[in-house]
C-alpha positions in Angstrom: 70.5 71.6 87.0 69.8 74.2 89.1 71.9 77.7 88.2 73.9 78.6 90.6 76.8 81.4 91.9 79.4 78.7 91.2 78.9 78.5 87.1 80.6 82.0 86.9 83.2 80.8 88.7 85.1 81.5 85.1 87.9 79.1 84.6 88.1 77.2 87.7 86.0 73.9 87.5 87.5 72.0 90.3 86.6 74.3 92.3 83.5 75.4 91.3 82.1 72.0 92.0 84.2 70.9 95.3 82.9 74.3 97.0 79.1 73.3 95.4 79.2 69.7 96.5 80.2 71.3 100.2 77.5 73.6 99.8 74.9 71.1 99.2 75.8 68.3 100.6 76.3 70.5 104.3 80.0 69.5 105.1 81.2 73.2 104.2 83.8 74.1 106.7 84.0 77.2 108.7 87.3 78.2 108.0 88.5 78.1 104.1 92.3 79.0 103.1 91.7 80.0 99.4 95.3 80.1 97.9 96.4 80.7 94.4 97.8 83.3 92.1 96.5 86.8 91.9 94.5 87.0 88.8 93.1 83.1 89.1 89.3 84.8 91.3 89.6 83.6 94.8 88.1 87.0 95.9 85.3 86.1 93.4 84.5 82.7 94.4 84.5 83.9 97.3 82.4 86.1 96.6 80.2 83.2 95.3 80.4 80.6 98.4 79.0 83.7 100.6 76.1 83.5 98.2 75.9 80.1 99.1 75.8 80.8 102.3 73.0 83.4 102.9 71.1 82.1 99.9 68.3 80.0 101.1 68.8 78.3 97.4 72.6 77.8 98.4 73.5 80.8 95.6 71.7 81.0 93.2 73.4 84.3 91.9 70.1 85.9 91.3 67.5 86.7 94.6 67.6 89.6 96.4 70.4 88.2 99.3 73.1 86.7 96.4 71.9 90.7 94.9 73.3 92.5 97.6 76.2 90.0 98.4 77.8 90.2 95.5 77.0 94.2 95.5 79.2 94.8 98.1 75.5 96.1 100.7 74.7 92.7 103.0 75.0 93.5 106.1 76.6 90.0 107.0 79.2 89.3 104.3 82.1 91.7 105.0 85.8 92.1 102.5 88.3 92.6 105.2 91.5 94.5 104.6 95.1 95.1 106.3 94.3 98.7 108.2 98.1 98.5 108.9 100.8 99.5 105.9 101.0 95.6 105.4 99.5 93.6 108.5 96.9 93.5 110.5 96.6 95.4 113.6 96.2 93.4 116.5 93.6 96.6 117.4 91.5 96.1 114.2 91.6 91.4 115.0 90.9 91.9 118.7 89.1 95.1 118.8 86.8 94.8 116.2 87.0 91.8 113.7 86.4 89.5 116.4 84.2 90.8 119.1 81.8 91.9 115.8 81.9 87.5 115.0 79.8 86.7 118.0 77.5 88.6 117.1 73.8 87.2 115.6 73.3 87.8 112.0 71.8 90.8 110.9 69.4 89.8 107.9 69.7 85.5 108.4 70.5 83.1 109.4 74.8 83.4 108.8 77.6 85.7 108.6 80.6 85.5 106.5 83.7 87.7 106.7 86.6 87.5 103.9 89.5 88.5 104.8 92.3 89.4 102.2 96.2 89.0 102.2 96.1 86.4 105.2 99.3 86.5 105.2 99.7 89.8 106.5 97.8 88.5 110.3 101.6 88.7 111.5 102.1 86.6 114.9 100.9 88.9 117.3 97.4 89.4 115.3 97.1 85.9 114.7 97.3 85.6 118.6 94.2 87.1 118.8 92.6 85.8 116.0 93.2 81.5 116.0 91.2 80.9 119.0 87.8 82.0 116.9 88.6 80.9 114.0 90.1 77.5 114.9 86.2 77.8 117.1 83.8 80.1 114.9 80.3 80.9 116.1 77.9 78.0 114.7 77.0 80.6 112.6 79.9 82.3 111.2 82.4 81.6 108.0 85.3 82.4 107.3 87.1 82.4 104.1 91.1 83.8 103.7 92.6 85.0 100.9 96.5 84.5 99.9 99.0 84.3 96.5 101.3 82.3 98.6 100.9 79.4 101.2 104.0 79.7 102.0 103.7 83.2 104.0 100.6 82.4 105.5 101.1 81.9 109.2 100.9 77.8 110.1 98.9 78.5 113.1 96.3 80.2 110.5 96.6 77.2 107.6 96.5 74.4 110.1 92.6 75.7 111.0 91.7 76.0 107.6 90.6 74.1 104.8 92.8 74.8 101.6 91.6 75.3 98.2 94.1 76.0 95.5 93.5 78.1 92.3 96.1 78.0 89.2 95.6 80.6 86.4 94.2 79.4 83.3 96.8 79.0 80.4 96.4 81.5 77.6 94.7 79.6 75.3 92.4 78.3 78.0 91.3 81.8 78.8 90.7 82.3 75.6 88.2 79.2 74.8 86.4 80.3 78.2 86.2 83.9 77.1 84.5 83.4 73.9 82.0 80.1 75.1 81.3 82.7 77.9 80.0 86.3 75.5 80.2 85.2 73.1 83.6 87.3 71.5 86.3 86.3 68.9 88.9 85.3 69.3 91.1 88.4 68.4 89.0 90.2 71.2 89.4 87.7 73.3 93.1 87.8 73.3 93.1 92.0 73.8 90.9 91.5 76.3 93.3 89.2 78.1 95.9 91.6 76.8 94.0 94.4 78.3 93.3 92.9 81.6 97.1 91.8 82.2 96.1 87.8 81.5 93.7 87.9 84.2 90.6 86.2 83.6 88.1 87.7 85.6 89.1 91.2 84.6 89.0 90.0 81.6 85.6 88.7 81.2 84.2 92.0 83.1 86.0 93.5 80.4 84.1 91.7 77.6 80.8 93.2 79.3 81.7 96.5 79.7 81.1 99.2 76.8 83.0 101.9 78.9 86.0 100.1 78.7 86.5 98.3 75.3 86.0 102.1 74.8 88.4 103.4 76.5 90.8 100.4 75.5 90.2 101.9 71.6 91.0 106.0 73.1 94.8 104.7 73.9 95.7 102.5 70.7 94.8 105.4 69.0 97.2 107.8 71.4 99.8 105.0 70.6 99.3 105.3 66.8 99.3 109.7 66.6 102.2 109.5 69.7 104.8 110.2 66.6 103.0 113.5 65.2 101.0 114.8 68.4 103.0 118.2 69.5 103.2 118.6 73.6 99.5 120.2 74.2 98.0 116.7 71.8 100.0 114.9 74.8 98.5 117.0 77.1 95.3 117.0 76.1 95.7 113.5 75.5 96.3 112.5 79.0 94.2 113.9 80.1 91.2 112.5 78.1 92.6 108.9 78.4 91.9 109.2 82.4 88.3 110.1 81.6 87.6 107.5 78.9 89.1 105.0 81.7 87.6 106.6 84.8 84.0 106.6 83.4 82.8 103.1 84.3 83.5 104.5 88.0 80.0 106.3 87.9 78.3 103.5 87.3 79.9 102.6 90.6 79.3 105.4 92.4 75.6 105.1 91.1 75.6 101.8 93.1 76.6 103.0 96.0 74.5 105.6 96.0 71.2 103.0 95.9 73.0 100.8 98.7 73.5 103.7 100.6 69.7 104.5 100.6 68.5 101.1 101.1 71.4 100.4 104.1 70.2 103.8 106.2 66.0 102.1 105.5 67.8 99.0 106.9 69.7 100.2 110.0 68.8 103.2 110.7 72.3 103.5 112.6 74.5 106.3 112.1 77.5 104.3 113.2 76.7 101.7 110.6 76.5 104.6 107.7 79.7 106.5 108.0 81.3 102.3 108.1 79.5 102.3 104.6 80.5 105.0 103.7 84.3 104.4 104.9 84.1 100.8 102.3 82.3 103.2 99.9 85.4 105.2 99.5 87.9 102.5 99.3 86.0 100.3 96.6 86.5 103.8 94.5 89.9 104.1 94.9 90.6 100.6 94.3 88.5 100.9 91.4 90.4 103.7 89.7 93.3 102.2 90.7 92.5 99.0 89.0 91.3 101.3 86.1 94.8 103.1 85.8 96.5 99.7 85.7 94.2 98.7 82.9 95.9 101.4 80.8 99.1 100.9 81.5 98.5 97.1 80.7 97.1 98.1 76.9 99.9 100.5 76.4 102.3 97.9 77.2 100.9 95.2 75.3 101.0 97.5 72.0 104.5 97.7 72.5 105.1 94.0 73.2 103.6 93.4 69.8 105.2 96.3 68.5 108.7 94.3 70.0 107.4 91.2 68.1 106.3 92.5 64.6 110.2 94.2 64.7 111.4 90.5 65.3 109.1 88.8 62.7 106.7 87.4 65.1 103.7 89.0 64.2 102.1 85.7 64.8 102.1 86.7 68.2 100.3 90.6 68.1 97.4 90.2 71.0 95.8 93.6 69.3 95.0 92.2 65.7 92.4 94.9 65.6 96.1 97.7 65.8 97.7 94.9 63.8 99.1 97.3 60.4 99.6 100.6 62.8 101.4 98.5 64.9 102.9 96.7 62.5 104.4 100.0 61.1 105.8 100.7 65.0 108.1 97.4 65.0 109.2 98.6 61.3 110.7 101.8 62.4 111.8 101.0 66.5 114.7 98.7 67.0 113.8 96.8 70.1 116.1 98.8 72.5 113.8 101.6 72.0 110.9 99.5 72.7 112.5 98.2 75.5 112.4 102.1 76.4 109.7 102.7 76.0 108.2 99.4 77.8 110.7 100.5 81.3 108.3 103.9 80.7 105.1 102.6 80.8 106.5 100.6 84.2 108.0 103.9 85.7 104.7 104.8 85.2 103.0 102.3 87.5 105.9 103.2 89.9 104.8 106.7 90.0 101.4 106.1 90.7 101.5 103.4 93.1 104.1 105.8 95.7 100.6 108.1 94.7 102.2 110.7 92.2 98.7 111.7 90.3 97.7 109.2 87.8 97.7 112.5 84.9 100.7 113.2 85.9 102.0 109.9 85.3 99.9 109.8 82.1 101.7 112.5 81.0 105.2 111.6 82.1 104.4 107.9 80.5 103.3 109.5 76.7 105.7 112.0 76.7 108.4 109.2 77.3 107.2 106.1 75.5 107.1 109.4 72.0 110.8 109.9 72.5 111.1 106.6 72.1 108.6 106.6 68.7 110.3 109.4 67.3 114.1 109.1 68.2 114.2 105.3 67.5 117.8 105.1 67.2 119.0 107.2 69.9 118.2 104.1 71.8 120.8 101.9 69.5 124.2 100.2 71.4 126.9 101.8 69.9 
């Protein structure tokens, strides 16, 4: 069988088969609504479908067109997010998105629009979009993404072909990761733990040595926290952020290449400015994902310590750190572990409120250290 971009939809065989057949037989809808929990691969599937529409070989995944789509550099594929705090603005839909859809493709025979957070299309913005969604130009395909079917307006749902995504079970996810990457079971479990159980991210994690190094740095800090002084904690926080941000240098390098290509291809300053804004948003999103991964690793280590403390060591996810985790589990009460876990949750909230990641990570490490050094202070009287 000829290689296809849909082969890369790990854990979504049913969806991959359905989309592949629709494209192959020329029966693809012009408007899709992808529904599924966070981490189920909706955006990856939407990008794959865009490749299939743009590529002359129905999504080979390797040609120049597919490569540009996957890099986010193709002028005829747009990933759109709400510009409002929690909604799509009417002006964004009426004055920017819809008129753009009626322009001819810049570099081929099709255009694809991927709208994240379809539930953010409120009554007013949806009304500005409905006619185009129901009868888009013949060259246009629209893919809406949402975590919750019931949160999307019925008028939007009724105009789309609904495709449902599901999360794989942990055991199935481990098996899929091992199959796709050759990783051992322990390594696959650790990758899932570092990725908050999100299979596509775990797959990327296993393929990125820099992200593995970031995990190793976090595990070392968690091990050594009880013997660190204040300066050590501050230095560790800085080094951790440096480690998890290292993969962003590759993203920046890719963006620079894409900008040069865009200038050569488009030659219009307005397009360049739009691309610069998108690149900035991408870097911000990637940095948040990297910091979230740091929190996920700390959280998984602490959950492992809790499992160890109650005699459930067989459920430890970070098995390469099992000895260190067992030591922590032997010293900490469940209440102390829970307080340390709450420190991670507080750090997440602080970052979401735009607190400096440096300050959030520093505070988290000091709070975890207190729970580890003085575990009995968290016991109930």
